[in-house]
Phi, psi and omega in degrees: 000317173309318180297317176297320177296314177302320184286335181281350180056026177285152181248155179060041179297137182232111182266127179224137180237153171222146181175192181257056174209164181296341179271345176293145180301311178239135184219176171255121181270334176193145179250136177238095189289334186287315186269347180059047177238156181227135177259102182265148183230126172272116193271342179213161176299140178222164178245131180276183184288348173269009184065023173271140183275127180254120174284160173307139185200167166254143177235120185263124179246133168261123183273358188052228180270000187280152174259036189299129177301131187298320181289319172304316178302318176294330181289319182288321176296322176303304179302312178304326178289307183306322180270005164095009181279327168258127179244000000 
């Protein structure tokens, strides 16, 4: 991936990862299947598109009656943080 970034000649590239592991910037720390909630964790400080610093935090998401895929949910939460909807 770094080779692709170098070839694209982009400046100020910011790499952010999400997934189900301890190295990801955003991960799921717990699932409550009874309550259908997911606890997403921002594991390190990031900067959103408005140059606001977002400190590490846990974000509790209620999925309600949906069976929404947790991996897709992580992607949506990541975008919401970067776009400033989650502060």
